[in-house]
N, C-alpha and C positions, 0 to 999 in steps of 0.2 A: 423844690416843693414836694411835700408828702402827698403822693397821689391817694393815699388811703383817706385823706381828710376831704376829698371832694369826689363827686360822682362823675363817672366818665360821660363825656358828651357824645350823644348819638345823632344829633342834628345841629346845624347852624342856622342862625337867623340872619337873613340878608335884609339890611335896612332899605336898600333900593331907593326909589324916589318916593318921598312922602310929602303930603300936603292935602288940600282940600280934595273932595271926591271929584269935583269938576276937572281939577288939574290932572288927576289920575286917569280919567277918561280921555283927556286930551292926549296924554302920553301913550295911552293904549292905542288909540286910533292912529296917531302919528307913526309910532314904532311898528305897528301892524302893517301899515301901508309901506313903510320903508323896507321891512323884511319881505313882504310879498314881492315888491319891485326887485329886490336883490335876487330872490330865488327865480323869478320869471326872467329877469335880464340875463343872469348867468347861464340858466338853462338854454335860453335863446341863442347865446353865443356858442355853447357847446354843440347844440343841434346844428347850427349854421356851419360851424367849422367842420363837423362830421359829414354833413350831407352835401355841402357845396364843393364841387370839384375845383373851383377857382381858388379855394382856400386851403388846399392841401400843400401847405409850405411850412417850413420850420417855425416861422413867427407865429402862425395861426395855431399850429399844433401846441405850442407852448402857451398861447393865449387861452386855448380851450382848457388846458390843465390848470392855468391860473384861475379861471372862472370856477372850476370845480372846487378848488382849495378855498376861494372866497366864500362860496356858498356853504361849505362845510364849516368854515370858521364862524360864520354868522349863525348857523344852526346850532352850534355848540353852546351858545349863550343866549341868543335873542328870544327863542320861544319861551324859555323859563322866565326871562325878565318880563315879557309881555303878560304872561299869565299871572305873575306876582302883582302886577298893577291892579288886578281885580280882586285881590285878597288882602286882608288885614294882617294875617300872620304869615309872613314870607319866610318859609323854612326850606331847607335842603338837607338831606341825610349826609352824614360824613362820607359815605362811599359815593353818593351822588356828587358831592363836592369834588372828590378826588377824580371821579370820571370826567367831570366838566373841565378841570384843570388839565387833565391828561390830553383830551382832544383839542383844547385851545392851544396848548404848546406843540402838539403833534402837527396840526394843520399850520400853525403860525410859523413853526421852524421850517416846515417844508416849503411854505410860501417865500420866506426869506431866501432860501436857497434857489428856488425857481426864478426869483427876481434877478439874481446874479447870473443865472444861466441866460435869461432874456437879454441882459446887458451884453453878455458875450456874443449872443446871436446877432445883436445890432452892430457890434464891433466888426464882426466878420462881414455882414451885409454891406456895411458902409465903407469900410477900409479895404476889404478884399473881396469885391463883388464877383470877380472872375472865378474865384475858388470857393464861392459861397456853398454851392450844392455838393461839392466834393467834401468840404470840411464838416458842414452840418448835414451829415448823412442821417438816414432814418435810424440806423443802428445806434449812432451817437446820441440822438435825441431821446430814444427809449432809455438808454443808459443814464442820461441826465436826469430824466424824470424819476427813474427808480432811485437814483442817488438822493434826489431831494426828499423822497419819502423816507429813505433810510436815515438821513440826517435829522429829519423831523422826529422820527421815532426815537433815535438816540438822545435827542435833546430833551424829549419829555420824559422818557423813562428814567434818565439819570436823575431827575428831580423828584418825580413822583415816588420812586422806590424809597427815597429817604424821607419824603413827607408822609407817606401812608403809615409809617411805623411810629410817628410822633403820638405821644399821649395827649389827649385834649380833655380838660376838666375845668369846670368853673365857667369862665367867660366863653360865650359861643356866638357873639354878635360880630358880623362882618359888615363894615360900613361901605358897602358897594352893591352894585346890581348883579354881580356874579362872584363865584369863588375865584380867587387868584392867589398865587403862591405867597407874596409878601404879607398880605393880610391874614392868610390862614396860619402861616408859620408863627406869627405873633401871638396866636391863641394857644400855642402848645405850652404844656405845664413844665417844660424843661428849658434849660439854656439852649438857645438856637443861634448863637452868634456865628459859629462856623458854618452852619447851614445858610444863614443870611449872606455870608460872604460868597458861598458857593452859588447862590441864586444870582448875585450881582455878576459873578464871573460867567455864569452860564447863559442867562437870559439877557442881562444888561450889556455885557461886552459883546455878546454875539450880535445883538441888534445894532450896537454902535459900530462894530467892525464891519458888518455887512453894508451899513449905510455909507461909511467912508469908502469902502471898496467900490460901491456903485457910483458915487460921486467921482472918484478917481477915473473910473472906466469911461464915464461920460466926458470928462475933461480930455482924456486921451483921444477919444473919438473926434471931439470938436477941434482939437489941435491938429489932428492928422488930416482932416478933410480939406481945409483951405489949400493945401499943397496940390490938390488935384484940380479943383475948380470952385468958382463961387456958387455955381448951381448946386454942386455937391453939398456945400455948407448949408445952403437953404433947405435942401431936402433932408439933411441930417438934423437940423434944428427942428423941422416939422415932425420928424419921426421920433426924436428923443424927447420932445416936450411932454408928450403923453406919458412916457415912461418916467420922466423926472417927477411929474405931478403925482403919479401913483406911489413912487418910491418915497417921496417926502411925506405924503399924507399917511402912508402906512407905517413908516419907521419913526416919524416924529413922536406920536404917542407912546410907542414902544419904548423909545429911549428915555422919555421922561418917567415912565412908570417903572422901568426895570433897571436903569442906570442909577437912579436914586430911589430904590424900591421901598425903603423903610422910612421915607420922609412922608409928609403930608400929601405929596403928589401921588403916592401909591393908592390913596383912597379918593382921588379926584374922579368923580363920576362922569364929568364931561369928557375927560380923556378916555375913560372906559367905553363910553357910548360911541365916541368917534372911532376907536380902534376896532370894535366888534360889530358895530351896527352901520355907521356911515361909510367907512372905508370899503367894506365889501360891495357896496352899491356903486362906488366911483368907477370900478373897473368896467362894468357894462356901459355906463354913461360915457366915459372918456373914449373907450374903443369903439362904440357904435356911432356916437354923434360926430366924431372927428375923422372916422375912417370910411372914406368913400367906397373902398372895395368891400368892406363888411356891410355897408348899407345896401349896395347893389346885390350882394348875395342874399341878404334878408328879403329884399323885394322879389327877387327871382323865386325863392322858395315859397314865399307867400303866394305869388302868382300860380305856381305849380300846384300848390295845396288847393286854392280856390277852384282852379280848372278841373282837378281830379274830383273834387266834391261835386261840382256841377255835372260832370260826366256820370258820376255814380247815381 
């Protein structure tokens, strides 16, 4: 395409959710409540893990980091989507779009890595309980967390560097609630076949490979446990069920969006909402409602706060 025949695009139009004004208000209230619950819930987990001495263990250290990543991932997309529900002209600048995609894939890539680390932690805790504290040392945990952030950064920068130099002219409508690589790349004025394959290899295969590795690790744990005791199997199933739910609900939409990114699935707004709005809320719900130790720690912190407030 001759770029001289079209003006360069300075902003994109996000179609988002459209319909009657009443429906827009309904979505605004619903997503605002969900986002508020996501922020409050994940902050509650982080504060509880930090302040409660009973939760100073590798599992809860990783859980606190997972809560932070969930909150950041939701914040990268949800506030913009919520404010767009109150406007008729839903636009985002090209650089704003690039920034949104950068942080989405940064936090998303880091979270994928952290979920694998959490699976390794559960393997050591269930299959090698006597050596758990020795293997999962504080130094190793800090290294794991730093590694997850490095992988997230390399994952996003490898794609954004190539995307930010694309020329955009003419079409500037994105049929989604936020900017994402598959749909933005399709708006470029040049041939992007090679870049599309790179996105599939980078985001799609990364999501799919991580999901398979996690499933294999859980199967290995469940196969290994019965050799020890039936009680151990029951405990393992209880512990792993929450992890399996989080992993499935997190990776499911990712795989559909990025393994087949240039099909109609890439613009499926339901998957987009589930990936960026619903899933970050599931972490505090699953880990607080099912985890008695976490519930007890929250009650103790609340009691301490109320007591100190009364004394003051």
